[in-house]
N, C-alpha and C positions, 0 to 999 in steps of 0.2 A: 251185220248179219242180214241172211240170205230169208228169214223166213222158212224154209224148207224143211224138214224134219230128214236123220241121216239114220239109216240105221249097219252094224256093223254089221260084215258079211266074209273078215278074215284079214289073219295074217299072213303077207305075203314077204318074198325076197327081193321086191326091185318095185320099182314103181311099173314097171314094162308089166310086170310078172298079172301084177292086179288090174295095170288096163287091156290085155290079153283074153283075161278071167272074165271080164265086163265085157269085154266082144264078143266071147263065145257065146258067152246069156244074152246076143245082142239089146245090151243097155247101152244110151243112149252116152257118148261121152260128157257129154253135160249134165249129166245127174251121176255122177262121178264125182268123189274126194277119195285123196288114199293125204296120209298124217306118217312121217316121219317116224318110227320107235327106233332109233340106235341098230339094231341087226333087222330090220325089214321096217319095210310100213302095211299102213294098216288101212283098207279098200272099205270104204261105207260108198251107199247106192240110196239113193234119195226114194223116201217111202214111198212114194206115189209111181215107183217105177219097176217097186216090187210085188204089189199086187196081184195076187193072183202070178203069177210066176215061182216056176220050178226054174231054181240056179242050178245049170250041169257043171260038174269041174272035171278036168281031165287030169285031177290030183298035181300038175304045174304048174310047182311055185307056192302054192300054198302047203303054210305049215299052222295053221288051226282053220278050226270051222264054227258057222254060224253054226 
């Protein structure tokens, strides 16, 4: 267990779509984790990385939101 708190930020069609979303929002790759959910993946971002951050999305890849 890492000891970090993560928040769910949405469901994506693939790992790449989730990673691209994080990259567009300047989230360090070390601050994300994905979980396979059958028809896609759920993206979680470390809570301290989300503080005071307004996440932006082009709408590509994300299936539901935060």
